[in-house]
Legacy VTK file of the C-alpha trace (Angstrom):
# vtk DataFile Version 3.0
C-alpha trace
ASCII
DATASET POLYDATA
POINTS 131 float
26.946 4.361 6.298
24.341 4.780 3.600
24.205 8.146 1.898
20.860 9.904 1.499
19.929 11.222 -1.910
19.239 15.009 -2.052
15.791 14.430 -3.572
14.852 12.372 -0.528
15.826 15.237 1.777
13.843 17.700 -0.331
10.850 15.365 -0.338
10.875 14.985 3.447
11.216 18.738 3.984
8.437 19.468 1.482
6.217 16.856 3.123
6.807 18.281 6.590
5.852 21.839 5.651
2.864 20.975 3.406
-0.406 22.147 5.018
-2.877 19.788 3.357
-2.920 16.028 3.033
-3.127 16.204 -0.765
-0.027 18.366 -0.936
1.747 15.955 1.411
0.968 13.033 -0.858
2.203 14.925 -3.908
5.493 15.872 -2.263
6.210 12.253 -1.390
6.589 11.698 -5.122
10.002 13.349 -4.914
11.232 10.434 -2.853
9.994 7.677 -5.165
12.754 7.753 -7.844
15.692 7.535 -5.393
13.949 4.750 -3.479
13.342 2.849 -6.730
17.005 3.257 -7.698
18.084 1.885 -4.328
15.833 -1.125 -4.848
17.328 -1.718 -8.297
20.848 -1.440 -6.876
20.072 -4.044 -4.204
18.538 -6.350 -6.822
21.589 -5.951 -9.075
23.954 -6.682 -6.171
21.928 -9.764 -5.272
22.085 -11.025 -8.876
25.858 -10.511 -8.973
26.304 -12.382 -5.699
24.034 -15.195 -6.895
26.057 -15.587 -10.108
29.335 -15.708 -8.168
28.922 -19.303 -7.086
27.667 -21.587 -4.371
29.826 -20.124 -1.581
28.503 -16.611 -2.217
24.948 -17.939 -2.341
25.332 -19.699 0.990
26.802 -16.538 2.509
23.951 -14.404 1.139
21.041 -16.632 2.202
21.168 -15.807 5.960
21.072 -12.091 5.106
18.015 -12.532 2.903
16.285 -14.741 5.487
16.940 -12.130 8.184
15.490 -9.360 6.023
12.366 -11.414 5.278
11.884 -12.237 8.964
12.531 -8.636 9.996
10.130 -6.965 7.561
7.674 -9.777 6.939
5.123 -8.397 9.384
4.783 -5.036 7.617
1.983 -6.380 5.400
-0.151 -7.076 8.447
0.057 -3.690 10.212
-3.468 -2.206 10.596
-2.354 1.267 9.539
-4.353 1.963 6.375
-5.709 5.517 6.525
-9.098 4.740 4.972
-10.086 1.202 5.980
-8.364 1.243 9.418
-7.163 -2.330 9.087
-4.460 -4.143 7.184
-5.040 -4.117 3.405
-4.383 -7.849 3.213
-7.304 -8.460 5.616
-9.615 -6.334 3.454
-8.576 -8.246 0.331
-9.047 -11.588 2.096
-12.520 -10.563 3.262
-13.466 -9.456 -0.249
-12.137 -12.598 -1.914
-13.889 -14.913 0.563
-17.213 -13.040 0.578
-18.845 -15.318 -1.995
-17.751 -18.461 -0.157
-19.073 -17.069 3.137
-22.333 -16.164 1.358
-21.870 -12.529 2.339
-22.925 -10.503 -0.708
-22.446 -7.140 1.035
-18.813 -6.544 -0.053
-19.679 -7.581 -3.606
-22.291 -4.854 -4.088
-21.241 -1.741 -5.987
-20.790 1.319 -3.757
-20.884 -0.760 -0.554
-23.499 0.497 1.917
-24.633 3.241 -0.466
-26.170 0.595 -2.715
-29.260 0.391 -0.446
-29.839 4.151 -0.510
-31.771 4.090 -3.781
-33.450 0.712 -3.454
-35.192 0.907 -0.102
-36.442 4.326 0.987
-38.177 4.624 4.327
-42.007 4.726 4.488
-42.102 8.526 4.720
-39.002 9.025 2.611
-38.841 10.285 -0.931
-36.316 9.515 -3.631
-34.781 12.547 -5.260
-32.934 12.633 -8.536
-30.344 15.223 -9.355
-29.015 15.943 -12.800
-25.779 17.832 -13.178
-24.219 18.627 -16.493
LINES 1 132
131 0 1 2 3 4 5 6 7 8 9 10 11 12 13 14 15 16 17 18 19 20 21 22 23 24 25 26 27 28 29 30 31 32 33 34 35 36 37 38 39 40 41 42 43 44 45 46 47 48 49 50 51 52 53 54 55 56 57 58 59 60 61 62 63 64 65 66 67 68 69 70 71 72 73 74 75 76 77 78 79 80 81 82 83 84 85 86 87 88 89 90 91 92 93 94 95 96 97 98 99 100 101 102 103 104 105 106 107 108 109 110 111 112 113 114 115 116 117 118 119 120 121 122 123 124 125 126 127 128 129 130
């Protein structure tokens, strides 16, 4: 059974009792170092197994293939909090916008770009200067 690092427990508890979203995001930072260390430990174990020889490599490959198949769909979940779709879809749409001759995603500030260029007939542009 895998042991949980104390910082992870503190991070989860802090996240659960934080009232605001910003505070929740900040408290998740407590969990990042232990998670990074676990990733480094897995990478180091994989390197040691790979250097052990062909038999160890052949024994390790089904495990790696299973992990890729099991978690390979995580990149396509439409769970992004801001764009409400998968981030890979948003990147694909942005990268293919020029080819599709859709200049809208390439404009700075998205839909707000038109706000200063085309006022309505009875509308008036206002400038604000803050220092």
